[in-house]
Residue frames relative to the residue before (quaternion, step in Angstrom):
aa qw qx qy qz dx dy dz
M 1.0000 0.0000 0.0000 0.0000 0.00 0.00 0.00
K 0.0118 0.8138 -0.5763 0.0734 3.56 -0.49 1.24
V 0.6420 -0.4712 0.4181 0.4370 3.55 -1.33 0.17
G 0.7526 0.3407 -0.2782 0.4900 3.57 -0.84 1.00
S 0.5343 0.6286 -0.4077 0.3913 3.59 1.26 -0.19
L 0.3677 -0.6958 0.5771 0.2183 3.53 -1.21 0.66
I 0.0520 -0.8177 0.5731 -0.0119 3.60 -0.72 1.08
E 0.2646 -0.7118 0.6203 0.1964 3.53 -1.34 0.35
C 0.3279 -0.7490 0.5477 0.1776 3.56 -0.87 0.99
H 0.7115 -0.4975 0.2997 0.3956 3.57 -1.26 0.35
D 0.7127 0.4187 -0.2685 0.4946 3.64 1.16 -0.37
G 0.6643 -0.5400 0.2941 0.4249 3.60 1.26 0.22
N 0.5123 0.6289 -0.4335 0.3926 3.63 1.21 -0.14
T 0.2418 -0.7535 0.5934 0.1470 3.56 -1.08 0.76
A 0.0211 -0.8015 0.5963 -0.0397 3.54 -1.10 0.74
I 0.3416 -0.6888 0.5981 0.2259 3.53 -1.35 0.38
I 0.4107 -0.7079 0.5204 0.2437 3.57 -0.93 0.93
L 0.1948 -0.7924 0.5720 0.0836 3.56 -0.79 1.08
Q 0.7990 -0.0426 0.0768 0.5949 3.57 1.09 -0.73
R 0.2446 -0.7453 0.5984 0.1632 3.59 -1.16 0.60
E 0.1922 -0.7513 0.6193 0.1230 3.58 -1.03 0.80
M 0.2905 -0.7886 0.5243 0.1373 3.55 -0.64 1.15
R 0.5748 -0.6017 0.4379 0.3403 3.56 -1.16 0.66
H 0.7797 0.0890 -0.0275 0.6192 3.60 1.01 -0.86
P 0.2265 -0.8110 0.5221 0.1354 3.63 0.11 1.24
G 0.7756 0.3264 -0.2600 0.4736 3.55 -0.97 0.87
H 0.6250 0.5072 -0.3476 0.4809 3.60 1.20 -0.34
P 0.4756 -0.7241 0.4163 0.2759 3.63 -0.68 1.01
Q 0.7587 0.3467 -0.2030 0.5128 3.63 1.09 -0.53
S 0.3015 0.7823 -0.4928 0.2330 3.58 1.18 0.49
T 0.3719 -0.7059 0.5560 0.2330 3.56 -1.15 0.65
V 0.5666 -0.5934 0.4499 0.3528 3.55 -1.27 0.38
R 0.2878 -0.7639 0.5567 0.1541 3.60 -0.94 0.93
S 0.7936 -0.1153 0.1141 0.5864 3.58 0.84 -1.00
L 0.3245 -0.7379 0.5666 0.1709 3.54 -1.34 0.34
V 0.2701 -0.6882 0.6404 0.2080 3.55 -1.16 0.64
V 0.0130 -0.8358 0.5444 -0.0696 3.56 -0.61 1.18
Q 0.2551 -0.6869 0.6488 0.2054 3.50 -1.43 0.21
F 0.3082 -0.7654 0.5360 0.1786 3.58 -0.54 1.16
M 0.5321 -0.6766 0.4239 0.2818 3.55 -0.96 0.95
N 0.7750 0.3403 -0.1805 0.5010 3.59 0.95 -0.81
G 0.5642 -0.6260 0.3771 0.3841 3.59 1.23 0.30
A 0.3458 0.7625 -0.4813 0.2595 3.59 1.25 0.32
K 0.1405 -0.7440 0.6452 0.1020 3.54 -1.29 0.50
P 0.0911 -0.8547 0.5093 0.0424 3.59 0.46 1.20
H 0.6387 -0.5722 0.3761 0.3511 3.53 -1.24 0.54
Y 0.6728 0.5009 -0.3022 0.4530 3.61 1.15 -0.46
S 0.6413 0.4817 -0.3414 0.4900 3.62 1.23 0.14
W 0.1447 -0.7719 0.6103 0.1036 3.54 -1.23 0.44
L 0.4776 -0.6801 0.4906 0.2621 3.54 -1.18 0.67
S 0.0297 -0.7829 0.6214 -0.0022 3.57 -0.90 0.94
A 0.7164 -0.4253 0.3154 0.4543 3.57 -1.29 -0.04
E 0.6834 0.4894 -0.2806 0.4634 3.61 1.10 -0.68
G 0.7070 -0.3591 0.2870 0.5375 3.59 1.10 -0.66
R 0.7087 -0.4161 0.3295 0.4648 3.57 -1.18 -0.50
K 0.1831 -0.8085 0.5562 0.0592 3.57 -0.65 1.20
I 0.0607 -0.7603 0.6439 0.0601 3.52 -1.24 0.60
S 0.5379 -0.5926 0.4884 0.3478 3.54 -1.24 0.46
I 0.5860 -0.5781 0.4350 0.3649 3.56 -1.15 0.56
F 0.6344 0.5538 -0.3209 0.4335 3.60 1.16 -0.57
S 0.5788 0.5824 -0.3709 0.4338 3.61 1.28 -0.12
V 0.5906 0.5915 -0.3580 0.4162 3.58 1.26 -0.34
E 0.2960 -0.7532 0.5671 0.1532 3.57 -0.82 1.07
K 0.7756 -0.2080 0.1668 0.5721 3.59 0.81 -1.02
V 0.4546 -0.6350 0.5518 0.2927 3.52 -1.35 0.39
L 0.2873 -0.7871 0.5266 0.1434 3.58 -0.64 1.16
S 0.7969 -0.0128 0.0498 0.6020 3.58 1.01 -0.83
E 0.2742 -0.7828 0.5426 0.1329 3.55 -0.58 1.19
S 0.4000 -0.6995 0.5441 0.2338 3.56 -0.99 0.90
R 0.3681 -0.7384 0.5161 0.2299 3.61 -1.07 0.61
């Protein structure tokens, strides 16, 4: 899952990843904690929250990656 990838959330909303937030920043083997996304249909689902960077979602809200960015 990279910046620019197209994802589908568990309720069917699609989004583009704008930024990844790591669980342990600076550690080379850190896992992803949350994603800053832009929803394709302008949705504001209940499982997302607004931050200074944009709309964040938990990594556990992602159902599948539809298109991987290169």
